[in-house]
C-alpha positions as CSV (number, residue, x, y, z in Angstrom):
1,M,115.0,116.6,102.5
2,S,113.8,113.3,104.4
3,D,111.4,111.3,103.0
4,K,108.0,112.1,105.4
5,S,105.8,108.7,106.1
6,W,103.0,110.6,104.5
7,K,104.7,111.1,101.0
8,A,105.9,107.4,101.1
9,W,102.0,106.3,102.0
10,E,101.0,108.7,99.1
11,R,103.4,106.8,96.6
12,R,102.3,103.3,97.9
13,V,98.8,104.5,97.4
14,A,99.5,105.8,93.8
15,K,100.9,102.5,93.0
16,R,97.9,100.6,94.0
17,F,95.7,102.7,91.8
18,G,98.1,102.5,88.9
19,G,98.7,106.4,89.0
20,E,101.6,108.6,90.5
21,R,101.8,110.9,93.2
22,R,101.2,114.6,92.4
23,G,103.9,115.8,94.5
24,A,104.4,119.8,94.8
25,D,102.0,120.5,91.9
26,F,99.0,121.2,94.7
27,R,97.0,124.3,93.5
28,G,94.7,124.6,90.8
29,R,92.6,127.7,89.2
30,T,89.9,126.8,91.4
31,G,91.3,125.4,94.4
32,G,93.4,122.3,95.4
33,K,94.2,119.3,93.4
34,N,94.0,115.6,94.1
35,D,96.8,113.8,95.7
36,I,97.3,110.9,92.9
37,I,97.2,111.3,89.0
38,V,95.1,108.5,87.8
39,E,92.2,108.1,85.1
40,G,88.7,107.8,86.5
41,F,89.4,108.8,90.1
42,S,90.1,111.8,92.2
43,V,91.8,110.5,95.3
44,E,92.7,112.3,98.5
45,V,95.3,110.4,100.9
46,K,95.5,110.9,104.4
47,L,97.9,109.2,107.2
48,L,96.4,110.5,110.7
49,S,97.3,109.5,114.1
50,R,93.6,109.7,115.3
51,P,91.2,109.6,112.3
52,T,87.7,111.0,113.3
53,Y,84.7,111.0,111.3
54,G,85.0,115.0,110.6
55,D,88.6,113.9,109.1
56,M,87.1,111.3,106.8
57,F,84.2,113.3,105.7
58,N,86.7,116.4,105.0
59,A,88.8,114.1,102.9
60,C,85.9,113.1,100.9
61,L,84.9,116.7,100.4
62,Q,88.5,117.4,99.3
63,A,88.6,114.8,96.9
64,E,85.2,115.8,95.4
65,G,86.4,119.4,95.2
66,A,89.8,118.4,93.4
67,K,88.2,116.6,90.5
68,E,89.6,117.3,87.2
69,N,86.9,115.5,85.2
70,V,83.3,115.5,86.4
71,L,83.3,111.6,85.4
72,D,85.7,110.8,88.0
73,A,84.8,109.1,91.4
74,A,86.0,111.0,94.3
75,V,87.4,108.7,97.2
76,A,89.4,109.2,100.2
77,V,92.2,106.8,101.4
78,V,92.4,107.1,105.0
79,K,95.0,105.1,107.2
80,K,96.1,105.3,110.7
81,K,99.6,105.9,111.7
82,G,101.2,102.4,112.4
83,A,98.4,100.5,110.9
84,R,99.3,98.0,108.0
85,D,98.4,99.5,104.6
86,N,95.9,96.7,103.9
87,D,93.8,98.2,106.6
88,A,93.4,101.5,105.3
89,L,90.0,102.6,104.2
90,V,88.8,103.6,100.9
91,I,85.8,105.8,101.4
92,M,83.4,108.2,99.7
93,R,80.1,110.0,100.4
94,L,76.7,108.1,99.5
95,E,75.8,110.6,97.1
96,E,79.1,110.2,95.2
97,F,78.6,106.6,95.7
98,E,75.3,106.5,94.0
99,R,76.3,108.8,91.2
100,H,79.1,106.6,90.0
101,Y,77.9,103.1,90.9
102,L,74.2,102.9,91.0
103,G,73.2,105.5,88.3
104,G,71.9,108.2,90.6
105,S,71.3,111.6,89.3
106,D,73.7,114.6,89.6
107,D,71.0,116.5,91.3
């Protein structure tokens, strides 16, 4: 099987986070699993031709839904195909950011 560009992108993101790519283990009891196995984060990785706000928002929700630990910060790492890795975006919803970095409540 050839190495797909999105798989290679997931491996590079995993290395930057100090984790490892989950690979084929993608379904849990309550739904999908995050793309990167790393303590402290639930990471969803996307490589898209034309990323839209909707794509990025859904990636954030996917990361939140795949949390293995309630204390994990859910982030999406989104890159446009052909862009430099360093130009990818690391994004999270404002509510998630407040909860983890500004001491917001879990309400």
